N, C-alpha and C positions, 0 to 999 in steps of 0.2 A: 095464462099468467106470465108476464114478463118481469124478470127480476134483475136488478143491477147490484152487484156485490162490490162495495167500495172497500179497497184494501183486500181484494179477492185473492191475491197471491200469498197472503199470510197463512200461517199454520192453522189458526182457529177458523178463519174464513173458509179455508180449503175443505174442512169437514162439512161445513154448511153447504158449500157448492156441490159436493158429492151427493149429499142427501137430496138437495133440490132436484138434481138430475134424475133421481129415481121416481119422481112424482109425475104422473101422466098429465096433470093440468098445468105443469110448468113448461111452456113452449119455448122460452128463451132465457138463458142466463148469460149475463155479461160480466166478465172479470175486469174491473176498473182498478188500476193500481199505478202508483208512480213508477214502479219498476215493471215496465211493460214487457221486457224480455223474460222476466221471471214468470209473469202471468201467462205469456205465450207458451212457455215451456210446460207449465201446469196444464194449460188447455190442450196441448198436444198429447199429454199423458192421458187425459180424460177421453180423448178421441170421440167426441160427441158432436153431432151436427147442430145441436141446440146451444152450443157455447161459442162465444166470441170474446174478443179482448179489446180494450181501449185504455189509453193512458188516463190518469186521474191525479190531479194535484189539488188537495184541499185548500192550499193557500191562494189559489186562483178562483175567486168567488164566481165571476161571470162564466168562466169556462166550466166550472163544476156544475152550475145551474143548467147549462146547456147539455152537459153529459147526462144528467139525471132525468131531464124532461122526457116524458113519454112512457116511462116505465110504471108498472103497477105498484111495485114495492122496491125500496132501496134498503139493502142490508149494510150496516155500518161496522167495519172492523179496522178503521184507520186509527192506529195508535201512535204515540201515547194519547189517550183521550183528554188529558189535562191540557194538551195543546190543540187538539183538532175537533173534539165533539161539537162545540158550539159552532164552529165554522161549517161543519158538515150539515148540522141541523139547519142552519141558516140557508144553505144551498138547497136543501130539500124543500124548505118552505118557499123559497124562490121558484122552485120547479113545480110546486104543488103536488108532490109525490109523498106517499106514506113512507115512514122510515122506522126501522127497528135496529138497535145496536147492542153490542156487548160492552158498552161503556162501563168501566169498573172503578172510576176515580170519583170520589165524593165531591170534589170541587168542580169537576166537569159537569156532573149532574146538577149541582146547584146553579151553574151558569146557564143551563138550558131550560130549567123549570119556569123561569120568568117569561119564556116565549110561549107559554100556554095559550094566552088570549089570542096572540097572532096566529097560532096554528088553528085554533077553533074557528076564527074568522075565515080562514082559507079552507076549512073542512078537512084538514090534514091530521092524521094520527102519527104521533112520534112516540114510540116506546123506547125509552132509554134504559139500558141495564138489563138486557135479556140474554144473559149467558149462564155462566156457572154461579158466580157470586159477584154482583147481584144477578138475579134471574131465577135459577132453580131455588136459591135460598128464599127469595121473596115469595115464591108461590108455595113453597113448603110452609112458610110462616102464615100465608094467607089461608091455606087449607086448615091449619090448626086453629086460626082465629075464627073461621066460620063454623068449625065443628064444636068448639068449646064456648062456654059463656064466661063473661068477666075476665077476659084475658088481660093480664096486667104486665107480663114480662115475656120478652122474646130474646133469646141469645143465639147468635149466628156464629158458626165456626167454619173455617176452611183449613185444609191441610194439603200441601202440595209436595212435590219432589223435584229437585233440580234435574233429575233424569227424565222428567215427564214432558219437558218442553224446552226447545232451544231458540225460541223467538226473541229477537232483540227487544221488541216492545214489552215482553214479559219482564225482562230485566229492568227496563226503565220504570215500569209500573211498580215493581218491588222496591226499587230505590225511592220512589215517590211516596209510597204508602207508609214507609218506616221513617219518614222525615217530618220534623216539626211536631205540630199538634194535630189531632184528628177528632172527629165528632163521635160522641156517644149520647144517648138519650136517657136521662136519669130523672126520676120524679117529675115527669111531664115536661122536662126542659132539655133542649139540646145544649150540651156543654162540650168543652174541649179538654182532652187529656193528652199526655205525652205519647207520641207514637213509639211503639216498642215497649210499652210499659205493661205491668201486671201479667207476667208469664203464667200460663195455665196449661197443664197437660190435659189433652182431650182425646178420647177414644173414638175413632171413626169406624172401627170394626173392619171386617173384611181383610184385605191384604195390606191396608194402610196402617192399621193399628193406632198406637198413641203418638201424638205429635204435640210439641210445645207450641202454643199459640200466644199471640200478643195483641194488644190494641193496635189496629192498623187502619188506614184511611180508606174505607169502602163506603158505598152509598146507603146501605141498609138502615143505619141509624138516622139517616136524613129522610128517606122515603117511607119506611114502614109506619112511623107514627103519623105521617101525613095522611095516609089512606086507611089505616086500621085504627079507627077512632077509639080512644079510651086506654090504649096501651100506655103504660107509664115508664117502662124501661125497655130499651133496645140496645144491645151491645153487639159488637163485631170484633172477633179476634181471628187471626190467621197466622200461619207460619209454615216453614219448610220442614220436611222430615229430617233433613240434615241440619240439626240445630246449630251447628257451628256456623252455617251460612246466615242464620238469623242473627247470631252474635256479631258476625262480620258486618252485616248491613246496619245494625244498630250502632256499631262503632263508627262506620263511615258517616252516618248521620250526625253523631255526637261531635265529630271533627268538622262539621259544617261543609262536607264535601258534596252534599246533594241538595243544597238549598235553593238552587235556581235551575230552570230547564237546561241551560247551557252546561252547568256543572254535571247534571244527570247525564246529559248526552256524552260528555267526555268520559266520565267515570264508567258509564254503561258500556262503552266500547272496550275499555280496559277489562271490565268484568267479563264481557262476552268472549274476549279472546282467551281469558283464563279459565273458562268453564270446564274444559276437560280435566284440569287439575283440581278445581274447586269441588267437583262432583265426588272426588275421592275422599273428601273430608268427613263424610258420614254415610250411613246406610241409605241407599237409594231404592225406592220401591217401583219407580216407573209408573206411578199412578197418583191420583189426587182424590180428595174427598170433600164432602159437604155435610154439615150437621146443623140442625136447627132444633132448639129446645123451646117449646111453647108451654107457658104455665097459665092455667085457667081453671074452669070448673066444668064437671060433667055429671049430670044426674044428682046434683046437690053436693057432690064431693070435689075436693081439690084434685086436679088431674094435670099430670106432666106428660106431654107428648114429645117424643123424640123422633125426628126424621133423619135418615142417613142414606148416603149414596156414595159409592166409590167406583171410579172408572178412569180412563185416560183423560187428561185435561182437555184435549182437543174434542173429545166426545161430549164431555160435560159442558163445554163452552159453545162449540159449533152447532151441535144438534138443537139446543134451545133457540139459537139464532134462526135456524132453518124453520123450526116449528112456528116461531113468532112471525116470520115472513109469510108462511103458508096461511096462518090464521088471518093475518091482515088481508092477504090477497083473496081469500075465500069469503071475506065478509063476516068472519067470526069475532071481530072486535067492533063493538058498537060505539066506543068512546072516540072523540077527537080531542086534539090538544096535545100537550107534552106531558107525559106521565110515565110512571114506573109500571111494570107488568102487573103488580098486585092491585092497582086501582080498580074501582068498580067500573064495569064495562070494558075492562082490559082483557087480559088473558085468563081464561077459565082454568083454575088449578086442576079440576077433575079432567078436563080435556087434555091439558098439558101432560099430566101424569100418564094418561093412556097413550099419548103420542110418544113419550119417552120410552115407555115400556115396550111398545111395538118396535122400537129401535134398539132394544137390548139394555137400556138403562133402567134399573129397578130401584125404586125408592123404598127403603125399609122404614116401617113405622111401628113404634111401640108406645104403649100407654102405661103410666105408673100412677097409682092412686095412693 
C-alpha cells in the first residue's frame, strides 16, 4: 500500500504517519506539505527507508492532482479545512485516488458532500471527518444506533486543553467554530443557533474530568441525521478545560474579530504568539476527551448509552486517520462517493474500536436504564 499524507508535517498528521510506518503492508509513505523543510526534518527524525517528502500546495489544483496520482490512499490533514477541504477533495477526484481526512469544520463538510455523485462515477471513496470529532464521535454514535432500537437523540461532546496541542490550524479552527451561527438538528430539522451559546458542564471522566462545553460548529449534527435514519435530535458541544479561553474566544467573536478567513488568520497569529501566557489562565490537563450520549430502547426499556475516551489530542485525531487509511487501502470500505465514516458501507464501528484498542485508546461504554 502506498499512502500520501497531505499536510504531513502537521502535529495531527505526524501521529498518523508514525502509525502507518508500523504496518507491514504499507510500503511507502510520502509527506506532502507546503512547508517542505519541516516535512524533511520530520522524515529525518523517523529515519525510515519507506518515507519520502514532496512539496504540496492545495491552492495549485493541477500540481496537486499530479502529486496525488498513483497512490492507493491520500490522507488529508491540510487545515484550516474551511479553506482547503473542497480543494483537496477535488484534487483527489481529479487523481482518481481514495481519500480520508480529519476535516472538522461543518461548512467544509457541507461543501464536499455535493461531490458524492462525481466521486461515485469515478469509483473513488472520500471519507471526510475521520479524526477525533468528527470521526471517533461518529462511530461511537453509530455503534449505539445499531445496538439500540428507536434511537431518537444523540448528544456529542468534546473537551480539550490548550496544553494538549500547539498547532496553528487548531487555533484557527477554534476561532472558526465559536464564530457566528452553527448547526444543530432538532425535531428532525437542521437549524442554526448562536455559536458559544448554552454552556453545559460535562464529565469526561479519567484525567480530564468536567469541562464547560458550548454549541460550536462541528459536522456531527450535519452528517449523523443523514446516515442514521430516524434520529430526531443531534447536538454538538465542545470547549476547553481552561474556561477562561472559552470566554475569550466568545468575546473575540462578539466583537466581530473572527468573521472572515483573513480576520481569523491575523487574529490567529496573535493568539498563537500569546499561547504561553494564555495557557496560564486556567488548569491545563494536557489531554482531550470525547463523549457521546445515545438515547434509545433495549429489550423494551428506555436505554441511555454513554461512550467516553480520553487521551492526547494527537492520538485521538491522528490514529483514526491512520486506521481509516488502512481500511481503505485494505479494501475494508465497500462504499464509494463522498461520505462521513458512519455511513453504511463506510467504517465498521466494531473494527474501528478494535483497531483503536490495539493502539492503546480504550473507549469506555456504560448503559443506564
